[in-house]
Backbone as CSV, one residue per row, in Angstrom:
resi,resn,N_x,N_y,N_z,CA_x,CA_y,CA_z,C_x,C_y,C_z
1,MET,0.837,-1.179,0.000,0.000,0.000,0.000,0.888,1.251,0.000
2,LEU,0.531,2.226,-0.805,1.299,3.455,-0.915,0.888,4.437,0.175
3,SER,1.854,5.161,0.691,1.522,6.211,1.653,0.872,7.374,0.907
4,ALA,0.275,8.287,1.660,-0.435,9.412,1.041,0.508,10.277,0.207
5,CYS,1.704,10.566,0.724,2.655,11.402,-0.023,3.139,10.686,-1.274
6,ARG,3.411,9.406,-1.142,3.868,8.614,-2.288,2.768,8.523,-3.337
7,LEU,1.537,8.385,-2.884,0.408,8.334,-3.806,0.274,9.657,-4.554
8,CYS,0.448,10.783,-3.847,0.381,12.096,-4.495,1.462,12.242,-5.558
9,GLN,2.666,11.775,-5.260,3.752,11.857,-6.234,3.478,10.950,-7.421
10,THR,2.920,9.778,-7.175,2.629,8.833,-8.244,1.561,9.383,-9.182
11,LEU,0.524,9.982,-8.618,-0.580,10.483,-9.432,-0.308,11.855,-10.031
12,GLY,0.735,12.525,-9.606,1.105,13.805,-10.188,0.366,15.002,-9.618
13,PHE,-0.004,14.958,-8.353,-0.658,16.103,-7.741,0.326,17.261,-7.623
14,VAL,-0.200,18.452,-7.583,0.600,19.665,-7.516,1.057,19.884,-6.070
15,SER,2.301,20.292,-5.903,2.785,20.599,-4.560,2.101,21.864,-4.054
16,ILE,2.134,22.069,-2.743,1.443,23.221,-2.163,2.067,24.538,-2.621
17,SER,3.387,24.568,-2.775,4.017,25.814,-3.246,3.616,26.115,-4.690
18,SER,3.545,25.101,-5.521,3.093,25.308,-6.901,1.628,25.710,-6.931
19,TRP,0.836,25.107,-6.045,-0.589,25.424,-5.944,-0.784,26.907,-5.606
20,ILE,0.002,27.395,-4.669,-0.088,28.798,-4.254,0.393,29.721,-5.371
21,LEU,1.485,29.366,-6.039,1.993,30.194,-7.141,1.011,30.252,-8.302
22,LEU,0.376,29.138,-8.604,-0.629,29.131,-9.666,-1.805,30.034,-9.314
23,PHE,-2.217,30.008,-8.062,-3.326,30.862,-7.645,-2.927,32.336,-7.669
24,ILE,-1.709,32.647,-7.285,-1.232,34.038,-7.349,-1.220,34.518,-8.802
25,GLY,-0.766,33.665,-9.705,-0.791,34.024,-11.128,-2.208,34.239,-11.638
26,ASN,-3.119,33.389,-11.200,-4.513,33.528,-11.576,-5.094,34.827,-11.037
27,CYS,-4.772,35.156,-9.790,-5.249,36.409,-9.191,-4.689,37.622,-9.932
28,ALA,-3.434,37.542,-10.341,-2.826,38.643,-11.086,-3.544,38.850,-12.426
29,PHE,-3.861,37.761,-13.110,-4.593,37.851,-14.374,-5.975,38.456,-14.146
30,CYS,-6.674,37.984,-13.119,-8.012,38.498,-12.825,-7.958,39.980,-12.457
31,TYR,-6.954,40.382,-11.706,-6.798,41.794,-11.353,-6.565,42.638,-12.604
32,TRP,-5.760,42.131,-13.520,-5.499,42.852,-14.769,-6.790,43.028,-15.564
33,VAL,-7.577,41.977,-15.644,-8.821,42.052,-16.414,-9.835,42.956,-15.725
34,LEU,-9.975,42.824,-14.417,-11.031,43.540,-13.699,-10.687,44.992,-13.399
35,ARG,-9.428,45.310,-13.152,-9.071,46.659,-12.688,-8.163,47.452,-13.623
36,LEU,-7.333,46.770,-14.386,-6.316,47.486,-15.163,-6.619,47.584,-16.657
37,GLY,-7.852,47.334,-17.050,-8.229,47.523,-18.447,-8.012,46.318,-19.338
38,GLY,-7.800,45.170,-18.757,-7.606,43.968,-19.570,-8.846,43.564,-20.344
39,SER,-10.014,43.850,-19.776,-11.249,43.476,-20.483,-11.437,44.331,-21.736
40,GLU,-11.043,45.587,-21.680,-11.126,46.437,-22.873,-10.150,45.957,-23.938
41,TRP,-8.961,45.525,-23.517,-7.969,45.026,-24.464,-8.449,43.733,-25.116
42,MET,-9.150,42.891,-24.348,-9.593,41.596,-24.859,-10.858,41.654,-25.690
43,GLU,-11.549,42.760,-25.675,-12.807,42.841,-26.410,-12.585,42.467,-27.870
44,GLY,-13.472,41.651,-28.392,-13.372,41.233,-29.783,-12.700,39.878,-29.924
45,TRP,-11.939,39.711,-30.993,-11.361,38.410,-31.339,-10.350,37.912,-30.320
46,ARG,-9.679,38.801,-29.587,-8.666,38.364,-28.620,-9.264,37.535,-27.488
47,SER,-10.491,37.852,-27.119,-11.106,37.143,-25.993,-11.317,35.664,-26.299
48,ALA,-11.519,35.310,-27.555,-11.696,33.896,-27.906,-10.420,33.107,-27.626
49,PHE,-9.264,33.739,-27.761,-8.000,33.054,-27.495,-7.633,33.074,-26.014
50,VAL,-7.914,34.188,-25.343,-7.528,34.325,-23.943,-8.496,33.579,-23.035
51,LEU,-9.796,33.699,-23.285,-10.799,33.073,-22.429,-11.154,31.663,-22.877
52,ASP,-10.788,31.310,-24.103,-11.034,29.980,-24.641,-12.521,29.633,-24.603
53,TRP,-13.323,30.545,-25.034,-14.756,30.346,-25.059,-15.254,30.942,-26.365
54,LEU,-15.814,30.110,-27.224,-16.123,30.511,-28.590,-16.976,31.774,-28.707
55,PRO,-18.110,31.893,-28.013,-18.905,33.121,-28.211,-18.354,34.344,-27.486
56,SER,-17.217,34.228,-26.828,-16.699,35.369,-26.071,-16.278,36.522,-26.967
57,PHE,-16.045,36.290,-28.239,-15.642,37.396,-29.109,-16.794,38.381,-29.333
58,LEU,-17.999,37.991,-28.972,-19.147,38.884,-29.086,-19.416,39.670,-27.806
59,TRP,-18.714,39.363,-26.736,-18.977,39.970,-25.435,-18.402,41.379,-25.340
60,THR,-19.079,42.194,-24.540,-18.564,43.524,-24.222,-17.554,43.392,-23.073
61,SER,-16.894,44.484,-22.758,-15.907,44.435,-21.680,-16.570,44.133,-20.334
62,GLU,-17.796,44.598,-20.124,-18.499,44.304,-18.877,-18.826,42.818,-18.764
63,GLN,-19.199,42.198,-19.856,-19.484,40.763,-19.841,-18.212,39.952,-19.595
64,ILE,-17.120,40.394,-20.158,-15.835,39.726,-19.915,-15.463,39.848,-18.451
65,LYS,-15.670,41.020,-17.863,-15.380,41.216,-16.442,-16.233,40.296,-15.577
66,LEU,-17.498,40.180,-15.894,-18.378,39.298,-15.125,-17.927,37.850,-15.228
67,TYR,-17.584,37.403,-16.431,-17.121,36.036,-16.629,-15.843,35.766,-15.822
68,VAL,-14.903,36.686,-15.883,-13.647,36.511,-15.152,-13.890,36.553,-13.648
69,LEU,-14.769,37.425,-13.181,-15.086,37.495,-11.761,-15.698,36.180,-11.272
70,LEU,-16.641,35.641,-12.014,-17.257,34.369,-11.628,-16.240,33.229,-11.648
71,CYS,-15.364,33.222,-12.646,-14.311,32.208,-12.695,-13.362,32.357,-11.516
72,TRP,-13.036,33.600,-11.162,-12.133,33.819,-10.044,-12.749,33.335,-8.725
73,VAL,-14.028,33.562,-8.534,-14.706,33.079,-7.321,-14.644,31.554,-7.268
74,GLY,-14.888,30.906,-8.402,-14.783,29.452,-8.454,-13.360,28.969,-8.200
75,HIS,-12.389,29.657,-8.769,-10.989,29.283,-8.555,-10.567,29.500,-7.109
76,ALA,-11.074,30.548,-6.483,-10.745,30.805,-5.077,-11.301,29.693,-4.184
77,ALA,-12.506,29.247,-4.470,-13.080,28.138,-3.700,-12.267,26.869,-3.917
78,TRP,-11.906,26.599,-5.169,-11.102,25.408,-5.483,-9.721,25.487,-4.829
79,PHE,-9.144,26.677,-4.782,-7.860,26.871,-4.128,-7.959,26.552,-2.642
80,ALA,-9.003,27.061,-1.992,-9.179,26.812,-0.560,-9.374,25.329,-0.281
81,ILE,-10.130,24.665,-1.104,-10.330,23.222,-0.935,-9.020,22.485,-1.149
82,GLY,-8.268,22.877,-2.159,-7.003,22.224,-2.470,-5.927,22.426,-1.422
83,LEU,-6.035,23.501,-0.659,-5.063,23.714,0.414,-5.138,22.614,1.467
84,PHE,-6.348,22.159,1.747,-6.543,21.204,2.824,-6.722,19.767,2.341
85,LEU,-7.031,19.593,1.069,-7.209,18.256,0.504,-6.255,18.084,-0.682
86,PRO,-5.028,17.690,-0.448,-4.049,17.628,-1.533,-4.436,16.662,-2.649
87,GLY,-5.286,15.722,-2.377,-5.723,14.792,-3.417,-6.550,15.446,-4.499
88,LEU,-7.063,16.630,-4.223,-7.882,17.340,-5.214,-7.093,18.356,-6.025
89,ARG,-5.806,18.455,-5.781,-4.940,19.385,-6.545,-4.442,18.698,-7.796
90,LEU,-5.270,18.638,-8.806,-4.870,17.989,-10.064,-4.450,18.993,-11.093
């Protein structure tokens, strides 16, 4: 039987430091979109590549902000869960 740490290494779970760095990067992206004008820059065809959502090229900057805000809330919840349950850090 594998220990919990060995099982995490075998399955390829993310380490806690990588988990935190990924979340910081995600927060930085969300801050850029929500506060620093990233949604205006992404309006149009760029949003389809950045957001990876086909109809996003039709969205206004406010709709892009809402989408990113909702994604950030979901990512924050997933981050909090992943802090305490390393098996869910995939």
